[in-house]
Biopython code that builds the backbone (N, CA, C, O; Angstrom):
import numpy as np
from Bio.PDB.StructureBuilder import StructureBuilder

atoms = [
    (1, "UNK", "N", (-69.045, -12.292, 89.174)),
    (1, "UNK", "CA", (-68.695, -12.588, 87.817)),
    (1, "UNK", "C", (-68.519, -11.323, 87.007)),
    (1, "UNK", "O", (-69.122, -10.292, 87.307)),
    (2, "UNK", "N", (-67.715, -11.400, 86.007)),
    (2, "UNK", "CA", (-67.512, -10.284, 85.092)),
    (2, "UNK", "C", (-67.995, -10.669, 83.705)),
    (2, "UNK", "O", (-67.853, -11.810, 83.264)),
    (3, "UNK", "N", (-68.568, -9.684, 83.035)),
    (3, "UNK", "CA", (-69.020, -9.914, 81.652)),
    (3, "UNK", "C", (-68.380, -8.794, 80.795)),
    (3, "UNK", "O", (-68.262, -7.644, 81.220)),
    (4, "UNK", "N", (-67.985, -9.178, 79.602)),
    (4, "UNK", "CA", (-67.481, -8.231, 78.643)),
    (4, "UNK", "C", (-68.338, -8.357, 77.386)),
    (4, "UNK", "O", (-68.498, -9.447, 76.839)),
    (5, "UNK", "N", (-68.884, -7.234, 76.940)),
    (5, "UNK", "CA", (-69.730, -7.224, 75.730)),
    (5, "UNK", "C", (-69.000, -6.438, 74.651)),
    (5, "UNK", "O", (-68.583, -5.303, 74.878)),
    (6, "UNK", "N", (-68.848, -7.035, 73.491)),
    (6, "UNK", "CA", (-68.255, -6.368, 72.322)),
    (6, "UNK", "C", (-69.410, -6.048, 71.374)),
    (6, "UNK", "O", (-70.148, -6.938, 70.953)),
    (7, "UNK", "N", (-69.551, -4.780, 71.051)),
    (7, "UNK", "CA", (-70.610, -4.327, 70.146)),
    (7, "UNK", "C", (-69.952, -3.742, 68.895)),
    (7, "UNK", "O", (-69.109, -2.850, 68.992)),
    (8, "UNK", "N", (-70.338, -4.244, 67.728)),
    (8, "UNK", "CA", (-69.813, -3.797, 66.450)),
    (8, "UNK", "C", (-70.963, -3.584, 65.494)),
    (8, "UNK", "O", (-72.019, -4.204, 65.619)),
    (9, "UNK", "N", (-70.742, -2.687, 64.523)),
    (9, "UNK", "CA", (-71.743, -2.530, 63.458)),
    (9, "UNK", "C", (-71.810, -3.805, 62.645)),
    (9, "UNK", "O", (-70.795, -4.476, 62.454)),
    (10, "UNK", "N", (-72.975, -4.142, 62.172)),
    (10, "UNK", "CA", (-73.143, -5.328, 61.315)),
    (10, "UNK", "C", (-72.414, -5.079, 60.014)),
    (10, "UNK", "O", (-72.226, -3.936, 59.597)),
    (11, "UNK", "N", (-71.999, -6.184, 59.367)),
    (11, "UNK", "CA", (-71.382, -6.111, 58.052)),
    (11, "UNK", "C", (-72.355, -5.394, 57.091)),
    (11, "UNK", "O", (-73.563, -5.630, 57.116)),
    (12, "UNK", "N", (-71.809, -4.543, 56.275)),
    (12, "UNK", "CA", (-72.636, -3.826, 55.316)),
    (12, "UNK", "C", (-73.171, -2.508, 55.795)),
    (12, "UNK", "O", (-73.692, -1.725, 55.001)),
    (13, "UNK", "N", (-73.050, -2.235, 57.121)),
    (13, "UNK", "CA", (-73.514, -0.951, 57.655)),
    (13, "UNK", "C", (-72.319, 0.017, 57.575)),
    (13, "UNK", "O", (-71.212, -0.311, 58.001)),
    (14, "UNK", "N", (-72.565, 1.201, 57.028)),
    (14, "UNK", "CA", (-71.537, 2.217, 56.869)),
    (14, "UNK", "C", (-70.969, 2.580, 58.250)),
    (14, "UNK", "O", (-71.712, 2.781, 59.210)),
    (15, "UNK", "N", (-69.634, 2.659, 58.322)),
    (15, "UNK", "CA", (-68.936, 2.991, 59.586)),
    (15, "UNK", "C", (-68.104, 4.238, 59.372)),
    (15, "UNK", "O", (-66.911, 4.143, 59.082)),
    (16, "UNK", "N", (-68.725, 5.433, 59.514)),
    (16, "UNK", "CA", (-67.971, 6.672, 59.284)),
    (16, "UNK", "C", (-66.818, 6.870, 60.278)),
    (16, "UNK", "O", (-65.784, 7.423, 59.903)),
    (17, "UNK", "N", (-66.969, 6.436, 61.523)),
    (17, "UNK", "CA", (-65.843, 6.586, 62.471)),
    (17, "UNK", "C", (-64.680, 5.674, 62.073)),
    (17, "UNK", "O", (-63.520, 6.077, 62.157)),
    (18, "UNK", "N", (-64.983, 4.458, 61.644)),
    (18, "UNK", "CA", (-63.948, 3.567, 61.196)),
    (18, "UNK", "C", (-63.216, 4.129, 59.987)),
    (18, "UNK", "O", (-61.994, 4.023, 59.892)),
    (19, "UNK", "N", (-63.954, 4.721, 59.076)),
    (19, "UNK", "CA", (-63.362, 5.332, 57.876)),
    (19, "UNK", "C", (-62.485, 6.523, 58.259)),
    (19, "UNK", "O", (-61.422, 6.712, 57.667)),
    (20, "UNK", "N", (-62.906, 7.330, 59.236)),
    (20, "UNK", "CA", (-62.090, 8.467, 59.692)),
    (20, "UNK", "C", (-60.796, 7.954, 60.341)),
    (20, "UNK", "O", (-59.739, 8.558, 60.157)),
    (21, "UNK", "N", (-60.862, 6.874, 61.081)),
    (21, "UNK", "CA", (-59.669, 6.294, 61.668)),
    (21, "UNK", "C", (-58.718, 5.778, 60.569)),
    (21, "UNK", "O", (-57.509, 6.000, 60.624)),
    (22, "UNK", "N", (-59.293, 5.088, 59.576)),
    (22, "UNK", "CA", (-58.472, 4.574, 58.478)),
    (22, "UNK", "C", (-57.756, 5.735, 57.754)),
    (22, "UNK", "O", (-56.565, 5.655, 57.453)),
    (23, "UNK", "N", (-58.499, 6.791, 57.490)),
    (23, "UNK", "CA", (-57.938, 7.954, 56.820)),
    (23, "UNK", "C", (-56.811, 8.593, 57.655)),
    (23, "UNK", "O", (-55.759, 8.940, 57.118)),
    (24, "UNK", "N", (-57.035, 8.742, 58.952)),
    (24, "UNK", "CA", (-56.035, 9.318, 59.848)),
    (24, "UNK", "C", (-54.778, 8.429, 59.912)),
    (24, "UNK", "O", (-53.660, 8.943, 59.941)),
    (25, "UNK", "N", (-54.957, 7.147, 59.935)),
    (25, "UNK", "CA", (-53.809, 6.236, 59.958)),
    (25, "UNK", "C", (-52.982, 6.381, 58.672)),
    (25, "UNK", "O", (-51.751, 6.377, 58.691)),
    (26, "UNK", "N", (-53.711, 6.507, 57.558)),
    (26, "UNK", "CA", (-53.011, 6.737, 56.288)),
    (26, "UNK", "C", (-52.201, 8.011, 56.289)),
    (26, "UNK", "O", (-51.078, 8.050, 55.786)),
    (27, "UNK", "N", (-52.786, 9.065, 56.865)),
    (27, "UNK", "CA", (-52.084, 10.348, 56.951)),
    (27, "UNK", "C", (-50.858, 10.275, 57.856)),
    (27, "UNK", "O", (-49.925, 11.065, 57.703)),
    (28, "UNK", "N", (-50.855, 9.342, 58.785)),
    (28, "UNK", "CA", (-49.735, 9.147, 59.698)),
    (28, "UNK", "C", (-48.683, 8.178, 59.124)),
    (28, "UNK", "O", (-47.710, 7.838, 59.798)),
    (29, "UNK", "N", (-48.889, 7.748, 57.889)),
    (29, "UNK", "CA", (-47.926, 6.862, 57.246)),
    (29, "UNK", "C", (-48.252, 5.393, 57.300)),
    (29, "UNK", "O", (-47.455, 4.573, 56.844)),
    (30, "UNK", "N", (-49.392, 5.032, 57.840)),
    (30, "UNK", "CA", (-49.785, 3.625, 57.926)),
    (30, "UNK", "C", (-50.686, 3.277, 56.730)),
    (30, "UNK", "O", (-51.860, 2.954, 56.907)),
    (31, "UNK", "N", (-50.137, 3.344, 55.534)),
    (31, "UNK", "CA", (-50.888, 3.139, 54.332)),
    (31, "UNK", "C", (-51.322, 1.698, 54.081)),
    (31, "UNK", "O", (-52.123, 1.450, 53.179)),
    (32, "UNK", "N", (-50.820, 0.756, 54.849)),
    (32, "UNK", "CA", (-51.192, -0.644, 54.626)),
    (32, "UNK", "C", (-52.568, -1.004, 55.187)),
    (32, "UNK", "O", (-53.074, -2.097, 54.934)),
    (33, "UNK", "N", (-53.173, -0.093, 55.945)),
    (33, "UNK", "CA", (-54.502, -0.368, 56.527)),
    (33, "UNK", "C", (-55.532, -0.141, 55.444)),
    (33, "UNK", "O", (-55.657, 0.966, 54.921)),
    (34, "UNK", "N", (-56.275, -1.188, 55.102)),
    (34, "UNK", "CA", (-57.281, -1.116, 54.038)),
    (34, "UNK", "C", (-58.691, -0.860, 54.566)),
    (34, "UNK", "O", (-59.552, -0.371, 53.835)),
    (35, "UNK", "N", (-58.924, -1.189, 55.831)),
    (35, "UNK", "CA", (-60.265, -0.973, 56.380)),
    (35, "UNK", "C", (-60.220, -0.977, 57.890)),
    (35, "UNK", "O", (-59.364, -1.622, 58.497)),
    (36, "UNK", "N", (-61.166, -0.237, 58.509)),
    (36, "UNK", "CA", (-61.265, -0.179, 59.954)),
    (36, "UNK", "C", (-62.744, -0.274, 60.310)),
    (36, "UNK", "O", (-63.573, 0.389, 59.686)),
    (37, "UNK", "N", (-63.081, -1.078, 61.292)),
    (37, "UNK", "CA", (-64.422, -1.126, 61.869)),
    (37, "UNK", "C", (-64.267, -0.728, 63.333)),
    (37, "UNK", "O", (-63.479, -1.340, 64.055)),
    (38, "UNK", "N", (-64.989, 0.268, 63.775)),
    (38, "UNK", "CA", (-64.885, 0.781, 65.123)),
    (38, "UNK", "C", (-66.057, 0.257, 65.934)),
    (38, "UNK", "O", (-67.177, 0.208, 65.425)),
    (39, "UNK", "N", (-65.839, -0.125, 67.146)),
    (39, "UNK", "CA", (-66.923, -0.603, 68.000)),
    (39, "UNK", "C", (-66.736, -0.128, 69.444)),
    (39, "UNK", "O", (-66.028, 0.841, 69.714)),
    (40, "UNK", "N", (-67.395, -0.844, 70.362)),
    (40, "UNK", "CA", (-67.264, -0.499, 71.770)),
    (40, "UNK", "C", (-67.214, -1.777, 72.593)),
    (40, "UNK", "O", (-67.705, -2.830, 72.187)),
    (41, "UNK", "N", (-66.604, -1.645, 73.760)),
    (41, "UNK", "CA", (-66.508, -2.729, 74.723)),
    (41, "UNK", "C", (-67.134, -2.251, 76.026)),
    (41, "UNK", "O", (-66.811, -1.166, 76.509)),
    (42, "UNK", "N", (-68.038, -3.063, 76.605)),
    (42, "UNK", "CA", (-68.705, -2.715, 77.836)),
    (42, "UNK", "C", (-68.377, -3.827, 78.843)),
    (42, "UNK", "O", (-68.627, -5.002, 78.573)),
    (43, "UNK", "N", (-67.820, -3.457, 79.996)),
    (43, "UNK", "CA", (-67.514, -4.401, 81.051)),
    (43, "UNK", "C", (-68.510, -4.262, 82.182)),
    (43, "UNK", "O", (-68.807, -3.158, 82.638)),
    (44, "UNK", "N", (-69.021, -5.399, 82.628)),
    (44, "UNK", "CA", (-70.055, -5.406, 83.689)),
    (44, "UNK", "C", (-69.578, -6.280, 84.830)),
    (44, "UNK", "O", (-69.014, -7.349, 84.597)),
    (45, "UNK", "N", (-69.796, -5.843, 86.059)),
    (45, "UNK", "CA", (-69.617, -6.683, 87.227)),
    (45, "UNK", "C", (-71.010, -7.182, 87.642)),
    (45, "UNK", "O", (-71.927, -6.395, 87.875)),
    (46, "UNK", "N", (-71.138, -8.526, 87.726)),
    (46, "UNK", "CA", (-72.447, -9.126, 87.974)),
    (46, "UNK", "C", (-72.463, -9.863, 89.339)),
    (46, "UNK", "O", (-71.438, -10.353, 89.812)),
    (47, "UNK", "N", (-73.649, -9.918, 89.940)),
    (47, "UNK", "CA", (-73.827, -10.670, 91.169)),
    (47, "UNK", "C", (-74.070, -12.148, 90.868)),
    (47, "UNK", "O", (-73.949, -12.978, 91.769)),
    (48, "UNK", "N", (-74.401, -12.489, 89.653)),
    (48, "UNK", "CA", (-74.733, -13.861, 89.270)),
    (48, "UNK", "C", (-73.592, -14.797, 89.626)),
    (48, "UNK", "O", (-72.427, -14.401, 89.608)),
    (49, "UNK", "N", (-73.924, -16.037, 89.950)),
    (49, "UNK", "CA", (-72.943, -17.060, 90.273)),
    (49, "UNK", "C", (-72.913, -18.187, 89.236)),
    (49, "UNK", "O", (-71.965, -18.971, 89.192)),
    (50, "UNK", "N", (-73.922, -18.261, 88.431)),
    (50, "UNK", "CA", (-73.985, -19.296, 87.390)),
    (50, "UNK", "C", (-73.726, -18.655, 86.029)),
    (50, "UNK", "O", (-74.314, -17.624, 85.703)),
    (51, "UNK", "N", (-72.859, -19.257, 85.250)),
    (51, "UNK", "CA", (-72.469, -18.660, 83.950)),
    (51, "UNK", "C", (-73.636, -18.578, 82.992)),
    (51, "UNK", "O", (-73.797, -17.560, 82.318)),
    (52, "UNK", "N", (-74.455, -19.607, 82.904)),
    (52, "UNK", "CA", (-75.573, -19.602, 81.970)),
    (52, "UNK", "C", (-76.566, -18.499, 82.309)),
    (52, "UNK", "O", (-77.077, -17.822, 81.416)),
    (53, "UNK", "N", (-76.843, -18.315, 83.623)),
    (53, "UNK", "CA", (-77.797, -17.268, 84.036)),
    (53, "UNK", "C", (-77.190, -15.885, 83.762)),
    (53, "UNK", "O", (-77.898, -14.971, 83.340)),
    (54, "UNK", "N", (-75.901, -15.735, 83.998)),
    (54, "UNK", "CA", (-75.249, -14.464, 83.738)),
    (54, "UNK", "C", (-75.301, -14.120, 82.256)),
    (54, "UNK", "O", (-75.608, -12.988, 81.880)),
    (55, "UNK", "N", (-74.997, -15.114, 81.415)),
    (55, "UNK", "CA", (-74.998, -14.869, 79.980)),
    (55, "UNK", "C", (-76.392, -14.513, 79.471)),
    (55, "UNK", "O", (-76.541, -13.639, 78.617)),
    (56, "UNK", "N", (-77.413, -15.192, 79.998)),
    (56, "UNK", "CA", (-78.799, -14.895, 79.585)),
    (56, "UNK", "C", (-79.185, -13.467, 80.017)),
    (56, "UNK", "O", (-79.819, -12.735, 79.257)),
    (57, "UNK", "N", (-78.796, -13.079, 81.243)),
    (57, "UNK", "CA", (-79.120, -11.723, 81.721)),
    (57, "UNK", "C", (-78.427, -10.657, 80.880)),
    (57, "UNK", "O", (-79.040, -9.652, 80.520)),
    (58, "UNK", "N", (-77.155, -10.872, 80.568)),
    (58, "UNK", "CA", (-76.412, -9.911, 79.773)),
    (58, "UNK", "C", (-76.990, -9.830, 78.349)),
    (58, "UNK", "O", (-77.050, -8.747, 77.767)),
    (59, "UNK", "N", (-77.408, -10.958, 77.797)),
    (59, "UNK", "CA", (-78.037, -10.952, 76.480)),
    (59, "UNK", "C", (-79.311, -10.085, 76.479)),
    (59, "UNK", "O", (-79.586, -9.374, 75.512)),
    (60, "UNK", "N", (-80.076, -10.155, 77.572)),
    (60, "UNK", "CA", (-81.263, -9.315, 77.679)),
    (60, "UNK", "C", (-80.879, -7.840, 77.753)),
    (60, "UNK", "O", (-81.550, -6.983, 77.178)),
    (61, "UNK", "N", (-79.791, -7.557, 78.470)),
    (61, "UNK", "CA", (-79.309, -6.166, 78.549)),
    (61, "UNK", "C", (-78.933, -5.646, 77.196)),
    (61, "UNK", "O", (-79.218, -4.497, 76.856)),
    (62, "UNK", "N", (-78.281, -6.504, 76.406)),
    (62, "UNK", "CA", (-77.853, -6.116, 75.081)),
    (62, "UNK", "C", (-79.064, -5.815, 74.168)),
    (62, "UNK", "O", (-79.095, -4.821, 73.442)),
    (63, "UNK", "N", (-80.052, -6.718, 74.241)),
    (63, "UNK", "CA", (-81.246, -6.574, 73.406)),
    (63, "UNK", "C", (-82.036, -5.330, 73.772)),
    (63, "UNK", "O", (-82.617, -4.694, 72.892)),
    (64, "UNK", "N", (-82.074, -4.969, 75.046)),
    (64, "UNK", "CA", (-82.874, -3.857, 75.518)),
    (64, "UNK", "C", (-82.149, -2.511, 75.542)),
    (64, "UNK", "O", (-82.792, -1.470, 75.408)),
    (65, "UNK", "N", (-80.813, -2.511, 75.711)),
    (65, "UNK", "CA", (-80.123, -1.216, 75.892)),
    (65, "UNK", "C", (-78.748, -1.142, 75.278)),
    (65, "UNK", "O", (-78.447, -0.159, 74.602)),
    (66, "UNK", "N", (-77.916, -2.107, 75.471)),
    (66, "UNK", "CA", (-76.510, -1.951, 75.166)),
    (66, "UNK", "C", (-76.180, -1.976, 73.679)),
    (66, "UNK", "O", (-75.163, -1.417, 73.267)),
    (67, "UNK", "N", (-77.013, -2.610, 72.870)),
    (67, "UNK", "CA", (-76.767, -2.676, 71.425)),
    (67, "UNK", "C", (-78.024, -2.302, 70.653)),
    (67, "UNK", "O", (-79.134, -2.639, 71.064)),
    (68, "UNK", "N", (-77.852, -1.615, 69.549)),
    (68, "UNK", "CA", (-78.954, -1.325, 68.626)),
    (68, "UNK", "C", (-78.961, -2.490, 67.649)),
    (68, "UNK", "O", (-78.248, -2.469, 66.645)),
    (69, "UNK", "N", (-79.766, -3.507, 67.943)),
    (69, "UNK", "CA", (-79.684, -4.766, 67.165)),
    (69, "UNK", "C", (-80.150, -4.617, 65.722)),
    (69, "UNK", "O", (-80.009, -5.561, 64.946)),
    (70, "UNK", "N", (-80.684, -3.503, 65.345)),
    (70, "UNK", "CA", (-81.021, -3.302, 63.963)),
    (70, "UNK", "C", (-79.727, -3.148, 63.120)),
    (70, "UNK", "O", (-79.638, -3.665, 62.007)),
    (71, "UNK", "N", (-78.739, -2.431, 63.673)),
    (71, "UNK", "CA", (-77.526, -2.184, 62.921)),
    (71, "UNK", "C", (-76.266, -2.737, 63.610)),
    (71, "UNK", "O", (-75.186, -2.705, 63.020)),
    (72, "UNK", "N", (-76.383, -3.235, 64.828)),
    (72, "UNK", "CA", (-75.216, -3.722, 65.559)),
    (72, "UNK", "C", (-75.354, -5.168, 65.941)),
    (72, "UNK", "O", (-76.457, -5.674, 66.148)),
    (73, "UNK", "N", (-74.194, -5.844, 66.035)),
    (73, "UNK", "CA", (-74.134, -7.219, 66.550)),
    (73, "UNK", "C", (-73.297, -7.178, 67.825)),
    (73, "UNK", "O", (-72.511, -6.254, 68.031)),
    (74, "UNK", "N", (-73.468, -8.175, 68.667)),
    (74, "UNK", "CA", (-72.695, -8.225, 69.907)),
    (74, "UNK", "C", (-72.265, -9.618, 70.242)),
    (74, "UNK", "O", (-72.884, -10.602, 69.836)),
    (75, "UNK", "N", (-71.171, -9.686, 71.005)),
    (75, "UNK", "CA", (-70.694, -10.963, 71.553)),
    (75, "UNK", "C", (-70.502, -10.759, 73.048)),
    (75, "UNK", "O", (-70.188, -9.663, 73.513)),
    (76, "UNK", "N", (-70.697, -11.829, 73.777)),
    (76, "UNK", "CA", (-70.609, -11.774, 75.252)),
    (76, "UNK", "C", (-69.547, -12.745, 75.737)),
    (76, "UNK", "O", (-69.501, -13.900, 75.313)),
    (77, "UNK", "N", (-68.685, -12.256, 76.640)),
    (77, "UNK", "CA", (-67.700, -13.096, 77.326)),
    (77, "UNK", "C", (-68.019, -13.069, 78.812)),
    (77, "UNK", "O", (-68.189, -11.988, 79.375)),
    (78, "UNK", "N", (-68.106, -14.210, 79.459)),
    (78, "UNK", "CA", (-68.358, -14.272, 80.897)),
    (78, "UNK", "C", (-67.133, -14.887, 81.545)),
    (78, "UNK", "O", (-66.646, -15.924, 81.096)),
    (79, "UNK", "N", (-66.629, -14.254, 82.603)),
    (79, "UNK", "CA", (-65.468, -14.791, 83.320)),
    (79, "UNK", "C", (-65.715, -14.831, 84.794)),
    (79, "UNK", "O", (-64.846, -15.254, 85.555)),
]
sb = StructureBuilder()
sb.init_structure("model")
sb.init_model(0)
sb.init_chain("A")
sb.init_seg("    ")
for serial, (resi, resn, name, xyz) in enumerate(atoms, 1):
    if name == "N":
        sb.init_residue(resn, " ", resi, " ")
    sb.init_atom(name, np.array(xyz, "f"), 0.0, 1.0, " ", f" {name:<3s}", serial, name[0])
structure = sb.get_structure()
């Protein structure tokens, strides 16, 4: 099974990288961009065969390592 984790800063948390991207896009002539939030995607290959077990295991990974849950939120896709 494959898992994809999307990690983003929580709403209200300052995103300096997103702001730098927005500024650079403006400098390149893309003035219609009003805001950018930058995050990360993590892809995992899992041995699990049951979707529920895989999702639970990946959630534990996120809570322990992949996301800083104080300032970040995450979503999990299992395929």
